[in-house]
N, C-alpha and C positions, 0 to 999 in steps of 0.2 A: 165181813163185814171188808176184807182186801178183795175177795173176789170185785162187792159192788164197788168199791172206790177202783179199780183195774177198768171198769165198764163205763163208769161215768170219767175215766180220765179218756176212754176210747174213745166215747159219744163227744165231748169235749173237743178233740182233736179232730173228729169229725168234720166237729161242726164248724168249725174254724177253716179247715180246709176249703167247706166248698164256697165259705162266703169270700173265703180268697177266690174263687173262679169266679167266683159270681163278680167278685169287682175288673178281676182279667176281661171278665165281662165284656163288662161296661167301657172299661177303657180301649177293647177292641173297636168301639164304636166309634167311625169316624162316618164326621159332617159330609152332606153331600155338599158339591161348591158348587158357589153361587155364578152368578153370569151376570154384567150389567153390561147392556147396550146404549148404547147414545147417536142417536135420538131416541126418543122414548118409544115402545108400541104405543099404533094410532093415529099420530102425530102428525097431522098436515100444516101444508102452507109453508114450509120450513123455507130461512132462508138460504142458498146453494149452496156458499162458499163456508160454508162447516163439512169438516171432516166424518166420517162414520167413524166412530170406537166402539171399539169389546173390552171390554176386562173380565179376568178371572180371581174370585177371593174362594182361598182356600182347595185351591188348585191350581191345572194349567190347562189351557187351549186345547183341543188336541185339532178343532179345525173352525177354522169358519167361512163361510157361504154370504156371501151379495151378490142379487142377482139387481140388475134393472134393463129392462128391455129387454128381456131374454137373454142375457149378455152378464160373465160376471164380473165381479170389480174388482180391480185388483188393490192387494193390500200386505200390510208387511205385520211381523209378529217382531216382538220385544224380545233380548236376546233369553228371558225367563218362560220364554210362551206365557208371559200374564196378561199380557197386553198387545190389542191389533188397530191398527188405525188403518184408515181409506189413505191410498198413493196420494187424489187427491180431491178436491172437492166435488160436492155435489153438483148435479146437471140439473138447471131449471126443466118444473113438469114434468120428473120422472115420478114416479112409485119403483120403491126398495125395499127388497127382503130381504132382513138378515136372520143366517139357522147360524145359531153358535154353538159348539158344543164341547165339556169340559170336562177336565177328569180330577176325581180327589186322591191322594194317598194309598187309597184300597182298590183303586180301577174300576169306583164304580163311575158312569156318566152321568152329567147333565145336558139337557136339550132345552135353548132358548130361542126364542123367534120374534122377530122385531117388525112390523110393516111400517112406513111410515110414506108421504111424498112430499115434497118439492113445491114451492108456490112457483108459479110457471114467469117467464120474463115480461117485463113491461116493456123489454125495447134489446133489441141484441148488438154484437157489433162484429165486423170480420175486418182480416185482411185485407186489403184494399193489390197490397205491393211486394213482392219479396226479392231484394236482391244483394248475393246474384241469383238469377237465373239460366237457365241456357236459350231462352230465345233472346234475348236482351244483351248476355255478358260473356252465354259461354259457362261452359263450369268449370276450364282449368280458369284462373284470373291469378290476379299480378299480390305481391306480396305486401301492395298497403289498399286491396280489398274491402273496407268493410259491411258488415249486414244491417241493409236497411229496411226496418219495416216501417211502410206507412197501412194505419189503421181509414177504418171508412167511416168511422163519427169518431167525435173528439172521446177521447178515455183520460178519467181522471183520477181512477185508482191505482197511479202507477205502480204502487210496492209488488200489488198482488199480480198485474202481468210481469213484470220483474222477476217475482218468483219463479214464474212459469217457462221463462226461454229456456232453455238449455243451453250451451255453447258446448260443442266436446271436438277433441281436437286431435288426430294422433301423437302429434305433441306437444306438449305441455308449453301454456302461455298466460300470462294473466292477461288480465282480460275488463272491459265494462261497458253497460250500456249506458248510451245517453240519449236525455231528452229533449227535443229541439222544442218542440211543442206537444198538443196537447193529442196528435193525429203522426208523430214520427222520434222512433226508437232507432237509433244506432247502436252498433257494436264496434271495439274497437280495439288490439292490442296494445297492450303497452308499448310495445315493439310493434316495428312490421314482424309478419306472418314468417315464422322460418321456410325457407321453402321447402315446397313438395310434401305438403304438411294435409293432412287429410282434415277434412270440418263437415261436422253434421249439425244443426241447425232441427234443436228440438219444441215448436213450441206449444206448449199444453194449451190449450184458452177456450177449449171447452167448457160451457160451467166454470169458467175465470171472468169476478167481476168488474165490470170498466167501469162502473160509474153506479151512482143509485138505481135498482133497479135493471141493469143494462149488465149483459153477461152474454161471453165468449159462446161461435156455436160450434168450432169444430179445429182440430186438430189440423200442428200442419209441420212436417220432415223436408228439412233443404240440403243435397248436400252436395260439394265442389271440394277441389284440388286446387292447392296455393302452385303453382308451378316455378319454375326456375325466377332466382333471386333476379331483377333489373329494375335498375335505376338510373335513369336518366338527369345533367346535368345543365343545365340553359343557362349562362352567365351570359346576363347583358351586353355588361360592361368589356369580358374577351371580346364578345359576339363568336361564342362556339358552345354549342353542346357535345358533352362526353356520357355514354354512353358503355355504360358498367353489367354486366351480365356477373353475375356469380362473383362479383367485385371486381373484376380483368378487363380494362376494358376494350372494346368490340367497335367504338365507333366513335369519331372525332369527328362534330360538324358544323360548318364555318354557319351562320344562321344573324339572321339580324329582327330587329326584337321592338316593339313599340318605339316609335318618335318621339311621345310625350311631348310635352308643349302643355292641353290640358290633360287634365290627370288622367282622365275613359284615354290617352290615345299611350297609356304604357303597359305593357306588359305587366300582370301583379305579380309579385316576388309570393314566392311560397311555396308550402307542397301541394302541388295538385297531381291530382289523376289520372290517369286515359280513363276518359267515360264512356266512348265513343269512336269506331272508325267510321270511314265513310271513304266512300269511289271519289263520289263528286258532292260538295256544296256549294251552295249559294249565301254567297253574306254579302249580306247590307248593311247600311250604315247603322245604328244604334238611337230609336231616340230623335232619325231625321230624314223627313221626307221626299221623294225626287224636285227634283229644282229648288234644292235648301242649301244654302252654302255647307259644303264640307259630302254631301251626300254621297257615296257610292253602290252599289255594286256589282257583284267582281263573281264568278265561276270559277274556281278551286279543285284539284285536286289531289288523292290519295292523303285525306285528311285526318288528324288523330283529335280529338275534342277535349280539354281538359279544365272549361269553367263552365258555368250559365251565362257568365257575361260577353259571350259571341272569345271565346278566345282557344286558338285550334294550331297545333302546331302543322303545320299542312307545305305543299310541294310552291313556290312561287318562282314561277320563271322571269318575270321581270325583277326580281331584285335579288338575282345572282351577284351579280356586280358590286352590290353593295354587300353581300353576307359575306363573314368574315372580317368585315372594318365600320361598320357605318349602322341604327337602328332606323330604319324607312317606315315599319308597318304602324297600320293603324291599333295593335296590341298583340295578336298572332306573334309567332314563332315560324321565322320565311324560313327554310330549305328550297334547296335545291329539287329538281321535281326524282332525278334521282334517288334523294338520299330520302326522300318524303316515301317515295314509294318503299323503299327499306324497313324507314320508323314502322309505315304504317303496319307494311310484313309482319314486322319484329315483333309489336306492339303489342301484350297482355292485356282486358280492360281491367283496372287495380294496380296498374303499374304506375309506383312513384314518378312525378317529374318535374324538379327538383330548380326552379329558376331561383337566383337572385339577381342584385345588381343594380333593381326598380326599387323607389320611391312608396310607389303606388301598393301596401301591402292586399294578399289572397285571407277575404272575408272567409271565416269558417262556415259561412252559408254559402256560399258562390260554388256553386257543383258540390262534390265530396270534398271539400277543405277541409277536412274533417282533421288531418296532421297537421294545422293550424297552429289548434288546441295541447297547449302543457297539460300533462300526466294529472297533474292538478286541479288545473283546470275544466280537463274533462268527467274528471269526477264529480266536480262540485255537480253534475244533474244528473249522478249518475243516484238513483236513491236506495243501491244497495253501496254503493260505494266501492262496485267492482272486485271482481271475485276469477279465478284458476278456471281453467277451464277443466273438463272432466275426460278422462282418458276415453278414447275412441279404439 
Protein backbone atom coordinates (compact mmCIF):
# COMPACT_ATOMS: atom_id res chain seq x y z
CA UNK A 1 0.00 0.00 0.00
CA UNK A 2 2.82 2.31 0.85
CA UNK A 3 4.58 1.78 -2.50
CA UNK A 4 1.39 2.40 -4.41
CA UNK A 5 0.80 5.68 -2.58
CA UNK A 6 4.35 6.79 -3.30
CA UNK A 7 3.95 6.01 -6.96
CA UNK A 8 0.67 7.95 -7.06
CA UNK A 9 2.30 10.94 -5.37
CA UNK A 10 5.17 10.79 -7.87
CA UNK A 11 2.79 10.66 -10.81
CA UNK A 12 0.82 13.57 -9.40
CA UNK A 13 3.99 15.63 -8.87
CA UNK A 14 5.16 14.84 -12.41
CA UNK A 15 1.79 15.78 -13.79
CA UNK A 16 1.84 19.12 -11.97
CA UNK A 17 5.34 19.86 -13.21
CA UNK A 18 4.36 19.14 -16.81
CA UNK A 19 1.26 21.32 -16.51
CA UNK A 20 3.34 24.17 -15.10
CA UNK A 21 5.81 23.82 -17.95
CA UNK A 22 2.99 23.94 -20.48
CA UNK A 23 1.67 27.07 -18.83
CA UNK A 24 5.16 28.64 -18.98
CA UNK A 25 5.30 27.86 -22.68
CA UNK A 26 1.95 29.54 -23.17
CA UNK A 27 3.11 32.63 -21.28
CA UNK A 28 6.29 32.76 -23.36
CA UNK A 29 4.35 33.12 -26.63
CA UNK A 30 4.53 36.88 -27.54
CA UNK A 31 2.02 38.20 -30.09
CA UNK A 32 3.44 39.70 -33.27
CA UNK A 33 3.61 43.51 -33.44
CA UNK A 34 0.82 45.13 -35.45
CA UNK A 35 1.57 47.95 -37.91
CA UNK A 36 -0.85 50.68 -38.96
CA UNK A 37 -0.23 52.90 -42.01
CA UNK A 38 -2.14 56.04 -42.93
CA UNK A 39 -3.23 56.52 -45.73
CA UNK A 40 -4.49 52.96 -46.12
CA UNK A 41 -3.35 50.57 -48.81
CA UNK A 42 -4.98 51.10 -52.21
CA UNK A 43 -6.26 54.62 -51.48
CA UNK A 44 -6.39 56.93 -54.51
CA UNK A 45 -7.18 60.59 -55.12
CA UNK A 46 -5.89 61.63 -51.68
CA UNK A 47 -5.55 65.32 -50.84
CA UNK A 48 -1.81 66.10 -50.82
CA UNK A 49 -1.71 68.20 -47.66
CA UNK A 50 -2.01 65.09 -45.46
CA UNK A 51 1.14 63.61 -43.88
CA UNK A 52 2.06 59.92 -43.99
CA UNK A 53 1.86 58.23 -40.59
CA UNK A 54 2.98 54.80 -39.41
CA UNK A 55 2.40 53.27 -35.97
CA UNK A 56 3.24 50.04 -34.15
CA UNK A 57 1.19 48.26 -31.47
CA UNK A 58 2.76 45.53 -29.34
CA UNK A 59 6.25 46.46 -30.46
CA UNK A 60 8.41 49.16 -31.98
CA UNK A 61 9.20 50.29 -35.49
CA UNK A 62 12.50 48.91 -36.69
CA UNK A 63 12.43 50.60 -40.10
CA UNK A 64 10.11 52.71 -42.23
CA UNK A 65 10.83 53.27 -45.93
CA UNK A 66 8.64 55.59 -48.00
CA UNK A 67 9.36 56.06 -51.69
CA UNK A 68 7.86 58.46 -54.24
CA UNK A 69 9.08 59.09 -57.79
CA UNK A 70 12.16 56.96 -57.13
CA UNK A 71 13.23 59.00 -54.10
CA UNK A 72 13.04 58.30 -50.39
CA UNK A 73 10.64 60.48 -48.40
CA UNK A 74 12.10 61.95 -45.21
CA UNK A 75 10.39 61.43 -41.87
CA UNK A 76 10.97 61.12 -38.15
CA UNK A 77 10.35 58.57 -35.41
CA UNK A 78 8.83 59.30 -32.01
CA UNK A 79 11.16 58.95 -29.02
CA UNK A 80 9.82 55.46 -28.24
CA UNK A 81 9.84 54.42 -31.92
CA UNK A 82 6.17 53.46 -31.89
CA UNK A 83 5.27 56.18 -34.42
CA UNK A 84 6.73 57.62 -37.63
CA UNK A 85 5.56 60.73 -39.50
CA UNK A 86 6.64 62.19 -42.83
CA UNK A 87 8.54 65.46 -42.52
CA UNK A 88 6.21 67.25 -44.92
CA UNK A 89 2.90 66.86 -46.75
CA UNK A 90 2.53 64.61 -49.78
CA UNK A 91 2.99 65.89 -53.34
CA UNK A 92 0.07 66.13 -55.80
CA UNK A 93 -0.23 63.47 -58.52
CA UNK A 94 2.24 61.10 -56.87
CA UNK A 95 2.31 57.35 -56.13
CA UNK A 96 3.67 56.37 -52.71
CA UNK A 97 4.97 53.03 -51.43
CA UNK A 98 5.40 52.51 -47.69
CA UNK A 99 7.28 49.54 -46.24
CA UNK A 100 7.25 49.33 -42.44
CA UNK A 101 9.00 46.72 -40.28
CA UNK A 102 8.02 46.34 -36.61
CA UNK A 103 9.58 44.10 -33.97
CA UNK A 104 7.96 42.66 -30.84
CA UNK A 105 9.53 41.96 -27.43
CA UNK A 106 10.63 38.51 -28.55
CA UNK A 107 12.51 39.93 -31.53
CA UNK A 108 10.03 38.70 -34.11
CA UNK A 109 9.59 41.10 -37.06
CA UNK A 110 6.44 42.01 -38.98
CA UNK A 111 6.57 43.68 -42.39
CA UNK A 112 3.64 45.66 -43.78
CA UNK A 113 3.30 47.49 -47.10
CA UNK A 114 0.92 50.15 -48.34
CA UNK A 115 0.58 51.71 -51.79
CA UNK A 116 -1.54 54.82 -52.42
CA UNK A 117 -1.64 57.94 -54.59
CA UNK A 118 -2.57 61.62 -54.38
CA UNK A 119 -4.87 63.62 -56.62
CA UNK A 120 -3.35 65.74 -59.36
CA UNK A 121 -3.35 69.48 -58.70
CA UNK A 122 -6.00 71.45 -60.57
CA UNK A 123 -3.72 74.51 -60.35
CA UNK A 124 -0.25 75.27 -59.12
CA UNK A 125 1.53 78.31 -57.73
CA UNK A 126 5.15 79.33 -57.74
CA UNK A 127 7.40 82.00 -56.33
CA UNK A 128 7.81 84.97 -58.64
CA UNK A 129 10.55 86.79 -56.69
CA UNK A 130 12.53 86.45 -53.50
CA UNK A 131 14.49 89.38 -52.06
CA UNK A 132 17.29 89.64 -51.23
CA UNK A 133 18.82 88.07 -54.31
CA UNK A 134 22.25 88.25 -55.88
CA UNK A 135 21.24 90.18 -58.98
CA UNK A 136 19.16 92.95 -57.41
CA UNK A 137 20.54 93.37 -53.91
CA UNK A 138 23.72 91.36 -53.62
CA UNK A 139 23.96 88.73 -50.93
CA UNK A 140 25.47 90.99 -48.27
CA UNK A 141 22.78 93.39 -47.13
CA UNK A 142 22.01 95.97 -44.47
CA UNK A 143 20.64 95.36 -40.97
CA UNK A 144 17.16 96.51 -41.99
CA UNK A 145 16.77 94.11 -44.92
CA UNK A 146 13.48 92.19 -44.91
CA UNK A 147 12.92 88.86 -46.66
CA UNK A 148 10.25 89.48 -49.30
CA UNK A 149 8.43 86.76 -51.24
CA UNK A 150 6.05 87.42 -54.11
CA UNK A 151 3.91 84.59 -55.52
CA UNK A 152 2.74 84.31 -59.11
CA UNK A 153 -0.87 83.63 -58.05
CA UNK A 154 -3.13 84.65 -55.19
CA UNK A 155 -2.67 82.28 -52.24
CA UNK A 156 -5.39 82.14 -49.61
CA UNK A 157 -4.17 79.35 -47.30
CA UNK A 158 -1.76 81.62 -45.49
CA UNK A 159 -1.34 79.29 -42.53
CA UNK A 160 -0.08 76.40 -44.69
CA UNK A 161 2.32 78.72 -46.53
CA UNK A 162 3.66 80.34 -43.39
CA UNK A 163 4.21 76.99 -41.66
CA UNK A 164 6.55 76.00 -44.48
CA UNK A 165 8.65 79.18 -44.54
CA UNK A 166 11.66 78.63 -42.29
CA UNK A 167 14.24 81.27 -41.38
CA UNK A 168 17.56 80.13 -39.90
CA UNK A 169 20.17 82.53 -38.53
CA UNK A 170 23.63 82.28 -37.03
CA UNK A 171 22.52 84.68 -34.26
CA UNK A 172 19.12 84.14 -32.61
CA UNK A 173 16.48 86.76 -33.36
CA UNK A 174 12.74 87.13 -32.96
CA UNK A 175 10.86 87.79 -36.17
CA UNK A 176 7.59 87.25 -38.01
CA UNK A 177 6.06 86.95 -41.47
CA UNK A 178 3.58 89.65 -42.49
CA UNK A 179 1.01 89.42 -45.30
CA UNK A 180 0.49 92.61 -47.31
CA UNK A 181 -1.92 90.90 -49.69
CA UNK A 182 -2.53 87.43 -51.18
CA UNK A 183 0.68 87.54 -53.19
CA UNK A 184 3.19 89.25 -50.92
CA UNK A 185 4.54 88.01 -47.60
CA UNK A 186 7.52 89.58 -45.82
CA UNK A 187 9.72 88.51 -42.89
CA UNK A 188 11.13 91.16 -40.58
CA UNK A 189 12.94 90.85 -37.25
CA UNK A 190 11.45 92.59 -34.22
CA UNK A 191 14.62 94.68 -34.10
CA UNK A 192 17.27 95.23 -36.77
CA UNK A 193 19.33 92.16 -37.65
CA UNK A 194 22.54 91.85 -35.60
CA UNK A 195 25.54 92.82 -37.73
CA UNK A 196 27.36 89.99 -39.53
CA UNK A 197 24.52 87.48 -39.12
CA UNK A 198 24.32 84.64 -41.64
CA UNK A 199 20.72 83.95 -42.72
CA UNK A 200 19.07 81.15 -44.67
CA UNK A 201 15.51 81.08 -45.99
CA UNK A 202 14.08 77.61 -46.61
CA UNK A 203 10.73 77.70 -48.41
CA UNK A 204 9.37 74.15 -48.51
CA UNK A 205 6.52 74.83 -50.89
CA UNK A 206 6.41 71.73 -53.09
CA UNK A 207 3.05 70.11 -52.44
CA UNK A 208 1.94 72.82 -50.00
CA UNK A 209 -1.67 73.93 -50.35
CA UNK A 210 -2.04 77.55 -51.45
CA UNK A 211 -5.80 77.52 -52.11
CA UNK A 212 -8.52 75.01 -52.95
CA UNK A 213 -7.03 72.60 -55.50
CA UNK A 214 -3.83 74.65 -55.83
CA UNK A 215 -0.41 73.47 -54.66
CA UNK A 216 3.18 74.66 -54.75
CA UNK A 217 5.53 73.23 -57.36
CA UNK A 218 9.01 73.48 -55.86
CA UNK A 219 11.19 74.34 -52.86
CA UNK A 220 13.54 77.30 -52.53
CA UNK A 221 16.65 78.04 -50.46
CA UNK A 222 18.22 81.48 -50.21
CA UNK A 223 21.41 82.29 -48.26
CA UNK A 224 22.58 85.81 -47.50
CA UNK A 225 24.65 87.72 -44.95
CA UNK A 226 23.95 90.82 -42.92
CA UNK A 227 26.86 93.24 -43.22
CA UNK A 228 28.13 95.83 -40.76
CA UNK A 229 25.51 97.96 -39.04
CA UNK A 230 25.11 101.30 -40.85
CA UNK A 231 22.19 103.59 -40.04
CA UNK A 232 21.80 107.11 -41.42
CA UNK A 233 19.77 109.84 -39.70
CA UNK A 234 18.55 112.69 -41.90
CA UNK A 235 16.99 115.59 -40.00
CA UNK A 236 15.05 117.96 -42.26
CA UNK A 237 15.03 120.55 -39.46
CA UNK A 238 18.78 120.71 -38.84
CA UNK A 239 19.49 120.03 -42.55
CA UNK A 240 22.12 117.39 -41.81
CA UNK A 241 22.40 113.62 -42.23
CA UNK A 242 24.57 111.71 -39.79
CA UNK A 243 25.85 108.29 -40.85
CA UNK A 244 26.68 105.88 -38.02
CA UNK A 245 28.52 102.62 -38.54
CA UNK A 246 28.48 100.10 -35.70
CA UNK A 247 27.27 102.92 -33.46
CA UNK A 248 30.05 105.38 -34.36
CA UNK A 249 29.56 108.58 -36.36
CA UNK A 250 31.54 108.29 -39.61
CA UNK A 251 30.01 111.09 -41.73
CA UNK A 252 27.94 114.23 -41.13
CA UNK A 253 26.55 115.62 -44.40
CA UNK A 254 24.75 118.91 -45.01
CA UNK A 255 21.46 118.18 -46.79
CA UNK A 256 18.54 119.94 -48.41
CA UNK A 257 15.23 118.07 -48.12
CA UNK A 258 11.74 118.53 -49.55
CA UNK A 259 10.63 122.17 -49.73
CA UNK A 260 7.02 121.44 -48.79
CA UNK A 261 4.21 123.79 -49.70
CA UNK A 262 2.26 120.88 -51.17
CA UNK A 263 2.35 117.59 -49.25
CA UNK A 264 3.95 115.77 -52.18
CA UNK A 265 6.99 118.07 -51.97
CA UNK A 266 7.88 117.01 -48.42
CA UNK A 267 10.42 114.25 -47.85
CA UNK A 268 8.58 111.48 -46.04
CA UNK A 269 9.49 111.00 -42.37
CA UNK A 270 10.18 107.51 -41.12
CA UNK A 271 12.45 104.50 -41.44
CA UNK A 272 13.40 104.10 -45.09
CA UNK A 273 15.64 101.39 -46.48
CA UNK A 274 18.18 101.67 -49.26
CA UNK A 275 16.39 99.95 -52.15
CA UNK A 276 18.74 100.54 -55.06
CA UNK A 277 21.98 102.27 -56.06
CA UNK A 278 22.29 103.92 -59.45
CA UNK A 279 25.10 105.83 -61.12
CA UNK A 280 22.62 107.82 -63.20
CA UNK A 281 18.91 108.45 -62.62
CA UNK A 282 16.54 110.54 -64.72
CA UNK A 283 13.92 112.12 -62.48
CA UNK A 284 10.58 113.44 -63.70
CA UNK A 285 7.77 115.12 -61.83
CA UNK A 286 5.18 112.54 -60.71
CA UNK A 287 1.76 112.91 -62.32
CA UNK A 288 2.69 115.98 -64.36
CA UNK A 289 3.41 115.98 -68.09
CA UNK A 290 5.65 118.27 -70.16
CA UNK A 291 4.28 121.79 -70.46
CA UNK A 292 2.30 121.57 -67.22
CA UNK A 293 3.13 123.92 -64.30
CA UNK A 294 5.69 122.34 -62.01
CA UNK A 295 6.92 119.80 -64.58
CA UNK A 296 10.57 118.89 -64.40
CA UNK A 297 12.98 116.33 -65.82
CA UNK A 298 16.43 116.19 -64.25
CA UNK A 299 19.39 113.85 -64.60
CA UNK A 300 21.09 113.16 -61.29
CA UNK A 301 24.14 111.11 -60.39
CA UNK A 302 25.19 108.72 -57.62
CA UNK A 303 21.74 107.96 -56.26
CA UNK A 304 20.34 105.74 -53.51
CA UNK A 305 16.60 105.09 -53.80
CA UNK A 306 14.70 105.08 -50.51
CA UNK A 307 11.01 104.78 -51.51
CA UNK A 308 8.62 104.03 -54.35
CA UNK A 309 7.37 107.61 -54.45
CA UNK A 310 10.48 108.99 -56.15
CA UNK A 311 12.67 109.74 -53.12
CA UNK A 312 16.43 109.38 -53.41
CA UNK A 313 19.56 110.50 -51.66
CA UNK A 314 21.48 112.00 -54.58
CA UNK A 315 24.05 114.52 -55.66
CA UNK A 316 22.64 118.00 -56.32
CA UNK A 317 25.35 120.52 -57.28
CA UNK A 318 22.68 123.20 -57.87
CA UNK A 319 21.60 123.17 -54.20
CA UNK A 320 24.99 122.99 -52.47
CA UNK A 321 24.48 126.54 -51.20
CA UNK A 322 21.19 125.50 -49.56
CA UNK A 323 22.50 122.26 -48.10
CA UNK A 324 22.91 122.64 -44.38
CA UNK A 325 20.47 125.57 -44.07
CA UNK A 326 17.35 125.28 -46.32
CA UNK A 327 14.98 122.73 -47.83
CA UNK A 328 14.55 123.33 -51.56
CA UNK A 329 14.12 119.88 -53.18
CA UNK A 330 10.99 118.26 -54.60
CA UNK A 331 11.20 115.59 -51.89
CA UNK A 332 14.62 114.00 -52.33
CA UNK A 333 17.52 114.33 -49.93
CA UNK A 334 20.06 116.55 -51.75
CA UNK A 335 23.74 116.23 -50.89
CA UNK A 336 26.91 117.46 -52.57
CA UNK A 337 28.35 115.44 -55.47
CA UNK A 338 31.24 114.35 -53.26
CA UNK A 339 28.96 113.20 -50.45
CA UNK A 340 26.62 111.50 -52.92
CA UNK A 341 29.43 109.43 -54.39
CA UNK A 342 30.65 108.49 -50.91
CA UNK A 343 27.14 107.57 -49.74
CA UNK A 344 26.33 105.42 -52.76
CA UNK A 345 29.67 103.61 -52.50
CA UNK A 346 29.32 102.98 -48.76
CA UNK A 347 25.66 101.96 -48.64
CA UNK A 348 24.35 98.40 -48.71
CA UNK A 349 20.88 97.55 -49.96
CA UNK A 350 18.79 97.28 -46.80
CA UNK A 351 20.66 99.95 -44.83
CA UNK A 352 18.18 102.05 -42.81
CA UNK A 353 17.89 105.77 -43.62
CA UNK A 354 15.79 107.40 -40.90
CA UNK A 355 14.24 110.75 -41.88
CA UNK A 356 12.77 113.05 -39.22
CA UNK A 357 11.28 116.54 -39.12
CA UNK A 358 8.72 116.25 -41.94
CA UNK A 359 4.91 116.36 -41.52
CA UNK A 360 4.49 113.72 -44.24
CA UNK A 361 4.88 110.16 -42.85
CA UNK A 362 6.28 107.29 -44.88
CA UNK A 363 3.59 104.71 -45.57
CA UNK A 364 4.61 101.11 -44.61
CA UNK A 365 3.76 99.98 -48.17
CA UNK A 366 5.77 102.76 -49.83
CA UNK A 367 8.85 100.92 -51.02
CA UNK A 368 10.30 98.92 -48.15
CA UNK A 369 8.85 101.10 -45.40
CA UNK A 370 8.09 97.99 -43.36
CA UNK A 371 9.83 99.27 -40.23
CA UNK A 372 7.16 101.96 -39.99
CA UNK A 373 4.86 99.46 -38.35
CA UNK A 374 5.25 98.73 -34.65
CA UNK A 375 5.88 95.13 -33.66
CA UNK A 376 2.27 94.85 -32.50
CA UNK A 377 1.03 96.14 -35.87
CA UNK A 378 3.40 93.81 -37.72
CA UNK A 379 2.17 90.74 -35.85
CA UNK A 380 -1.45 91.61 -36.63
CA UNK A 381 -0.90 90.41 -40.19
CA UNK A 382 1.12 87.33 -39.29
CA UNK A 383 -0.93 84.13 -39.26
CA UNK A 384 1.43 82.42 -36.80
CA UNK A 385 2.09 85.55 -34.70
CA UNK A 386 5.85 85.39 -34.90
CA UNK A 387 8.63 82.93 -34.18
CA UNK A 388 12.29 82.83 -33.27
CA UNK A 389 14.74 81.86 -35.97
CA UNK A 390 16.28 78.44 -35.84
CA UNK A 391 20.07 78.09 -35.50
CA UNK A 392 22.09 77.98 -38.70
